[in-house]
C-alpha positions as CSV (number, residue, x, y, z in Angstrom):
1,M,-11.3,-24.6,-22.3
2,D,-7.9,-22.8,-22.8
3,I,-7.0,-19.3,-21.7
4,K,-7.7,-17.8,-25.1
5,E,-11.2,-19.1,-25.1
6,I,-11.7,-17.9,-21.5
7,Y,-10.3,-14.5,-22.6
8,D,-12.9,-14.3,-25.4
9,L,-15.6,-14.7,-22.7
10,F,-13.9,-12.1,-20.6
11,K,-14.0,-9.6,-23.4
12,Q,-17.8,-10.1,-23.5
13,H,-18.1,-10.0,-19.7
14,P,-15.1,-7.8,-18.6
15,T,-15.7,-7.9,-14.8
16,I,-14.4,-10.5,-12.4
17,C,-16.0,-11.4,-9.1
18,T,-14.6,-13.6,-6.4
19,D,-17.1,-13.0,-3.6
20,T,-20.9,-13.8,-3.9
21,R,-21.6,-10.9,-1.5
22,E,-20.4,-8.5,-4.2
23,I,-21.9,-9.9,-7.3
24,I,-22.0,-7.7,-10.4
25,Q,-24.6,-8.6,-13.1
26,G,-23.0,-10.2,-16.1
27,S,-19.6,-10.8,-14.5
28,I,-17.4,-13.9,-14.4
29,F,-17.1,-15.6,-11.0
30,I,-13.8,-17.2,-10.1
31,S,-13.9,-19.8,-7.4
32,L,-10.9,-19.2,-5.2
33,K,-10.0,-21.3,-2.3
34,G,-8.3,-20.7,1.0
35,E,-7.7,-22.4,4.4
36,N,-11.2,-21.7,5.6
37,F,-13.3,-21.3,2.4
38,N,-13.9,-23.0,-0.9
39,G,-15.3,-20.7,-3.6
40,N,-16.5,-23.7,-5.7
41,K,-19.3,-24.2,-3.2
42,Y,-20.7,-20.8,-4.2
43,A,-20.3,-21.1,-8.0
44,L,-24.0,-22.0,-8.6
45,K,-25.2,-19.3,-6.3
46,A,-23.0,-16.7,-8.2
47,I,-24.7,-17.7,-11.5
48,Q,-28.2,-17.6,-9.9
49,E,-27.5,-14.1,-8.6
50,G,-26.4,-12.7,-12.0
51,C,-22.9,-13.9,-13.0
52,S,-22.7,-15.0,-16.6
53,Y,-20.1,-17.7,-15.9
54,A,-18.4,-19.3,-13.0
55,I,-14.9,-20.8,-13.2
56,I,-14.4,-23.8,-10.9
57,D,-11.7,-26.3,-10.3
58,E,-13.6,-29.2,-8.6
59,K,-15.6,-31.4,-10.9
60,K,-18.4,-32.1,-8.5
61,Y,-19.5,-28.5,-8.8
62,D,-19.7,-28.7,-12.6
63,I,-23.4,-28.9,-12.7
64,N,-24.5,-25.9,-14.8
65,Q,-23.9,-25.1,-18.4
66,N,-22.4,-21.8,-17.4
67,T,-19.7,-23.4,-15.2
68,I,-16.2,-23.7,-16.6
69,L,-14.0,-26.4,-15.2
70,V,-10.3,-25.7,-15.0
71,H,-7.4,-27.4,-13.3
72,N,-6.7,-24.5,-10.9
73,A,-9.0,-21.5,-10.6
74,L,-6.3,-19.2,-9.0
75,K,-3.8,-20.0,-11.8
76,T,-6.5,-19.3,-14.3
77,L,-7.1,-15.9,-12.8
78,Q,-3.4,-15.2,-13.0
79,D,-3.0,-16.5,-16.5
80,L,-6.1,-14.5,-17.6
81,A,-4.5,-11.3,-16.2
82,T,-1.2,-12.0,-17.9
83,H,-3.0,-12.6,-21.2
84,H,-5.0,-9.4,-20.8
85,R,-1.8,-7.4,-20.1
86,N,-0.3,-8.7,-23.3
87,Q,-3.1,-7.1,-25.2
88,L,-2.5,-3.7,-23.5
89,N,0.1,-1.4,-25.1
90,I,0.3,1.2,-22.4
91,P,3.0,2.2,-19.9
92,L,2.6,0.5,-16.5
93,I,4.3,1.6,-13.3
94,G,5.1,-1.1,-10.8
95,I,5.5,0.2,-7.3
96,T,6.7,-1.6,-4.2
97,G,8.5,-0.8,-1.0
98,T,8.3,-1.2,2.8
99,N,6.6,2.1,3.5
100,G,4.8,4.7,1.4
101,K,3.6,2.4,-1.5
102,T,-0.1,3.4,-1.2
103,T,0.4,7.1,-0.5
104,S,2.8,7.4,-3.4
105,K,0.5,5.5,-5.7
106,E,-2.4,7.7,-4.8
107,L,-0.3,10.9,-5.3
108,I,1.0,9.7,-8.7
109,K,-2.5,8.7,-9.7
110,A,-3.9,12.1,-8.8
111,I,-1.2,13.9,-10.9
112,L,-1.4,11.6,-13.9
113,N,-5.2,11.7,-13.9
114,S,-5.1,15.5,-14.3
115,E,-4.2,15.0,-17.9
116,L,-4.3,11.2,-18.6
117,N,-6.8,8.4,-18.1
118,C,-4.9,6.6,-15.3
119,Y,-5.8,3.3,-13.7
120,A,-4.3,2.5,-10.3
121,T,-4.6,-0.4,-7.9
122,E,-7.7,0.1,-5.7
123,G,-6.9,0.0,-2.0
124,N,-4.0,-2.4,-1.3
125,L,-4.9,-5.2,-3.7
126,N,-1.2,-5.9,-4.1
127,N,-0.7,-9.7,-3.7
128,H,-1.0,-12.8,-5.8
129,I,-4.8,-12.4,-6.0
130,G,-5.0,-8.6,-5.9
131,V,-2.5,-7.9,-8.7
132,P,-4.2,-10.0,-11.3
133,L,-7.6,-8.6,-10.3
134,S,-6.2,-5.1,-10.7
135,V,-4.6,-5.8,-14.1
136,L,-8.0,-7.2,-15.3
137,K,-9.6,-3.8,-14.5
138,I,-7.4,-2.0,-16.9
139,N,-9.3,-1.3,-20.1
140,K,-8.7,0.1,-23.5
141,Q,-9.7,3.6,-22.4
142,H,-6.8,3.8,-19.9
143,E,-3.7,5.5,-21.1
144,I,-1.4,4.5,-18.2
145,A,-1.6,2.3,-15.1
146,I,0.0,2.0,-11.7
147,I,0.1,-1.5,-10.1
148,E,1.1,-1.8,-6.4
149,M,3.0,-4.9,-5.5
150,G,3.4,-6.2,-1.9
151,A,5.4,-9.2,-0.7
152,N,6.1,-11.2,2.4
153,H,8.4,-13.8,0.9
154,Q,11.0,-14.3,-1.7
155,K,10.2,-14.4,-5.5
156,E,6.7,-12.9,-4.9
157,I,7.6,-9.6,-6.6
158,E,9.2,-11.5,-9.5
159,F,5.9,-13.5,-9.8
160,L,3.8,-10.3,-9.8
161,C,6.0,-8.6,-12.3
162,N,5.5,-11.5,-14.7
163,I,1.8,-10.9,-14.5
164,A,1.7,-7.1,-14.6
165,Q,4.8,-6.7,-16.8
166,P,5.7,-3.2,-15.6
167,T,7.6,-0.9,-18.0
168,Y,8.5,1.5,-15.2
169,G,9.5,0.7,-11.6
170,V,9.5,2.3,-8.2
171,I,10.8,1.0,-4.8
172,T,9.8,3.7,-2.3
173,N,12.2,2.4,0.3
174,I,13.4,-0.8,1.9
175,G,13.0,-1.3,5.7
176,S,12.2,-3.9,8.3
177,A,8.8,-5.4,7.8
178,H,7.5,-8.9,7.4
179,L,10.7,-10.2,8.8
180,E,8.9,-13.4,9.8
181,G,8.5,-14.3,6.1
182,F,11.8,-12.9,4.8
183,G,14.0,-14.1,7.6
184,S,16.4,-11.2,7.6
185,M,16.9,-7.6,6.3
186,Q,19.0,-9.1,3.4
187,G,16.0,-11.2,2.6
188,I,13.8,-8.1,2.3
189,I,16.4,-6.4,0.1
190,D,16.6,-9.5,-2.2
191,A,12.8,-9.6,-2.5
192,K,12.3,-5.9,-3.3
193,K,15.1,-5.7,-5.8
194,E,13.2,-8.3,-7.9
195,L,11.3,-5.3,-9.4
196,Y,14.6,-3.6,-10.4
197,E,15.8,-6.9,-11.9
198,F,12.6,-7.2,-14.0
199,I,12.8,-3.6,-15.2
200,N,16.5,-4.1,-16.1
201,Y,15.7,-7.4,-18.0
202,S,12.9,-5.8,-19.9
203,K,14.8,-2.6,-20.6
204,G,12.4,-0.4,-18.7
205,H,12.9,2.8,-16.7
206,L,13.2,3.4,-13.0
207,F,12.3,6.3,-10.7
208,V,14.9,6.2,-7.8
209,N,15.3,8.2,-4.6
210,A,18.7,9.8,-5.0
211,D,18.9,10.3,-1.2
212,D,18.7,6.5,-0.6
213,E,22.2,5.0,-1.0
214,L,20.8,1.4,-1.0
215,L,18.3,2.1,-3.8
216,L,21.0,3.9,-5.8
217,S,23.3,0.9,-5.4
218,L,20.7,-1.6,-6.3
219,S,19.6,0.4,-9.4
220,N,23.1,1.1,-10.7
221,G,23.3,0.6,-14.4
222,I,19.5,0.7,-15.0
223,M,18.0,3.5,-17.0
224,Q,16.5,5.9,-14.4
225,T,15.3,9.3,-13.3
226,T,16.1,10.4,-9.8
227,Y,14.3,12.5,-7.2
228,G,15.2,13.8,-3.8
229,E,17.4,16.6,-2.3
230,S,20.1,15.6,-4.7
231,G,18.1,14.1,-7.6
232,D,17.0,15.2,-11.0
233,V,13.8,16.5,-9.3
234,T,14.5,18.3,-6.1
235,G,12.5,20.1,-3.4
236,L,12.7,21.0,0.3
237,I,10.4,21.2,3.3
238,T,9.2,24.6,4.3
239,D,6.7,23.6,7.1
240,I,5.7,20.4,9.0
241,T,3.1,21.7,11.6
242,P,1.0,19.7,11.3
243,L,0.9,19.2,7.5
244,I,4.0,19.2,5.3
245,S,4.6,22.0,2.8
246,I,7.4,21.9,0.3
247,K,9.1,24.3,-2.0
248,Y,9.4,23.0,-5.5
249,N,10.2,24.9,-8.7
250,N,10.2,28.2,-6.7
251,K,6.6,27.6,-5.5
252,I,5.2,26.5,-2.1
253,I,3.0,23.4,-2.3
254,K,0.8,22.8,0.8
255,S,-0.1,19.2,1.2
256,H,-2.6,17.3,3.4
257,L,0.1,14.9,4.5
258,I,1.9,14.5,7.8
259,G,5.6,14.0,8.4
260,E,8.9,14.9,6.9
261,F,9.2,11.4,5.5
262,Q,6.4,12.4,3.0
263,L,8.8,14.6,1.1
264,S,10.2,11.6,-0.8
265,N,6.6,10.5,-1.7
266,I,5.7,13.9,-3.0
267,L,8.9,14.3,-5.0
268,L,8.4,10.9,-6.5
269,A,5.0,11.9,-7.7
270,I,6.3,15.1,-9.1
271,C,9.1,13.3,-10.8
272,I,6.7,10.9,-12.5
273,G,4.4,13.8,-13.4
274,N,7.3,15.6,-15.0
275,Y,8.4,12.5,-16.9
276,F,5.0,12.1,-18.4
277,N,4.7,15.8,-19.3
278,I,2.1,16.8,-16.8
279,S,2.0,20.6,-16.4
280,N,3.5,22.1,-13.2
281,Q,0.1,23.8,-12.5
282,N,-1.7,20.4,-12.5
283,I,1.1,18.8,-10.5
284,N,0.8,21.4,-7.8
285,K,-3.0,21.4,-7.7
286,S,-3.1,17.6,-7.6
287,I,-0.8,17.4,-4.6
288,E,-2.6,20.2,-2.7
289,N,-6.0,18.5,-3.4
290,Y,-5.0,15.0,-2.3
291,I,-6.5,14.1,1.1
292,P,-5.4,10.7,2.6
293,T,-8.0,8.3,3.7
294,N,-8.2,4.7,5.1
295,N,-6.5,5.5,8.4
296,R,-3.3,6.7,6.7
297,S,-1.9,9.9,8.3
298,Q,-5.4,11.4,8.7
299,I,-6.0,14.4,10.9
300,L,-9.3,14.2,12.8
301,K,-10.6,16.8,15.2
302,T,-13.0,15.4,17.8
303,K,-14.8,17.3,20.6
304,K,-12.0,16.5,23.0
305,N,-8.8,16.1,21.0
306,T,-7.0,16.3,17.7
307,L,-6.0,12.9,16.4
308,I,-3.3,11.9,13.9
309,L,-4.6,8.6,12.7
310,D,-1.9,6.4,11.1
311,A,-3.3,3.1,12.1
312,Y,-3.5,1.3,8.8
313,N,-0.3,-0.5,9.4
314,A,3.0,-0.3,11.3
315,N,6.5,-1.7,11.0
316,P,9.7,-0.5,12.7
317,S,10.8,1.8,9.9
318,S,7.4,3.5,9.5
319,M,7.0,3.7,13.3
320,K,10.3,5.4,13.8
321,A,9.7,7.9,11.0
322,M,6.4,8.9,12.4
323,L,7.6,9.2,16.0
324,N,10.5,11.4,14.9
325,S,8.1,13.6,12.9
326,F,5.6,13.7,15.7
327,S,8.3,14.8,18.1
328,N,9.2,17.7,15.8
329,Q,5.6,19.0,15.7
330,K,5.4,22.4,17.4
331,Y,2.6,21.4,19.8
332,K,2.3,21.0,23.5
333,N,0.2,18.2,25.2
334,K,1.2,15.5,22.8
335,L,0.4,11.8,23.4
336,C,1.3,8.7,21.5
337,I,-0.9,5.6,21.6
338,L,1.2,2.8,20.0
339,G,0.1,-0.7,19.1
340,D,2.1,-3.9,18.6
341,M,4.0,-4.3,15.3
342,L,3.4,-7.8,13.9
343,E,5.1,-10.3,11.6
344,L,8.6,-9.5,12.8
345,G,9.7,-13.0,13.7
346,E,12.8,-13.4,15.8
347,E,13.3,-9.6,15.7
348,T,10.0,-8.9,17.5
349,K,11.4,-8.2,20.9
350,K,14.4,-6.2,19.7
351,E,12.3,-4.0,17.4
352,H,9.8,-3.2,20.1
353,L,12.5,-2.4,22.6
354,D,14.0,0.0,20.0
355,I,10.7,1.8,19.7
356,I,10.4,2.1,23.5
357,K,13.9,3.4,23.6
358,L,13.2,6.0,20.9
359,T,10.0,7.3,22.6
360,N,12.1,7.8,25.8
361,E,14.9,9.6,23.9
362,L,12.3,11.8,22.2
363,K,10.6,12.4,25.6
364,L,7.2,11.5,24.2
365,D,4.3,10.7,26.5
366,C,3.2,7.2,25.4
367,L,0.5,4.5,26.0
368,F,1.3,1.1,24.5
369,V,-1.3,-1.5,23.7
370,G,-0.8,-5.2,22.7
371,E,0.7,-8.3,24.2
372,I,4.2,-7.6,22.9
373,F,4.6,-4.1,24.3
374,H,2.8,-5.3,27.5
375,N,5.6,-7.8,28.2
376,L,8.3,-5.2,27.7
377,T,7.5,-1.9,29.4
378,K,5.3,0.1,31.7
379,N,2.2,2.2,30.7
380,T,1.0,-0.7,28.6
381,F,-2.3,-2.4,28.1
382,K,-2.6,-6.0,27.1
383,N,-5.6,-5.3,24.9
384,K,-7.9,-2.5,23.7
385,V,-10.5,-3.3,26.3
386,D,-8.2,-2.4,29.2
387,L,-7.0,0.7,27.2
388,V,-10.5,1.9,26.7
389,K,-11.3,1.7,30.4
390,Y,-8.2,3.7,31.2
391,I,-9.0,6.4,28.6
392,Q,-12.6,6.7,29.8
393,K,-11.4,7.0,33.4
394,K,-8.8,9.6,32.6
395,N,-11.1,11.6,30.3
396,I,-8.2,12.6,28.1
397,Q,-8.8,16.1,26.6
398,K,-7.1,18.9,24.7
399,K,-4.2,16.8,23.4
400,I,-2.7,16.0,20.0
401,I,-2.8,12.2,19.9
402,L,-0.8,10.0,17.5
403,L,-2.5,6.6,16.9
404,K,-0.2,4.1,15.2
405,G,-0.1,0.3,15.2
406,S,-0.4,-2.8,13.0
407,R,-3.7,-3.3,11.2
408,R,-4.9,-6.1,13.5
409,I,-4.6,-3.8,16.5
410,S,-7.4,-1.6,15.0
411,L,-6.5,1.6,16.8
412,E,-9.1,3.5,14.8
413,E,-11.7,2.0,17.1
414,L,-10.5,4.4,19.8
415,I,-11.7,7.5,17.8
416,N,-15.2,7.6,19.4
417,I,-13.8,7.8,22.9
418,L,-11.0,10.3,22.2
């Protein structure tokens, strides 16, 4: 069965499942494989539990009239998404970057949705599996789409662009993250600029931070609209304690976001809203109503303390930005609880030492958790178990506490004792 025939089935059953724990009646199950699982083993179960078809790539599991045998199930998913995208004649914004991808995406979505039917990547489904699944969720009712693209090695953004075929592009910033996969900062730059290269080749349009010299240099010669303190769309910060407010178009917009670094994310969203003719009233209202979730710059008030929870992920550039912002907060009794930053390869020790040095320069009271920090400085705990014991013994109260670390450190698990 070729991709056009599979697509005909998809039009009749326009929902894809890849997990038998999340079966949707009448959907198509695609048997993906990984190091520790083989989706082919669950194909029959998926059909029995309500899937109309199951796409498999191992012949021994082709034992049902509703199984479809292909050479490679993952490639079929990707090809199906590419074919589907070719049927959609709508603008699609591709967004990538070291920091701020998801927050920017959600802000842009909120603004566009105020007047348009906008689809945006759910959560952070931004890799070689997540992007095709996201593209396949775009339907004919959608008027515009935003697809988030992540990468941890060269040519990944290029590959995802060939699936999603963005007509507009955004790189939020380029900083040090996933150095283990990219090898160097130049490797990160080369990978991220693949989005710009695709937009240039396809004669699309970019939205570029005018305050970022690297992004301006990489985007030179490509059709673009800029934002920032010196861009086509400009704004300035009026307050940062604890939430950022900005002045734009002679009006104050009060957000639910933390940190001066959020200015560029907000201005990006405004820039795109302007470009697609969203009214200023709806732009302002959308920004003011957007509340971050998923452990991303959330403010939580417990019986004991006020927490700034930014524990979804961490890399050197996002860690430094948040620490500088936290230092500027006009509060007493501040405390940082910082977790290891992962996937930094040969730069691991240097980057962690830089963070320790920065916290000293900013005179921030810090507790560090994780094996990397534990081997480099005092006031550290090798694991969360030891940290929990310390917190319970000290009975920490009446503090403003920043929690930031890589996803696997799971600092959000400390909420109940803080």
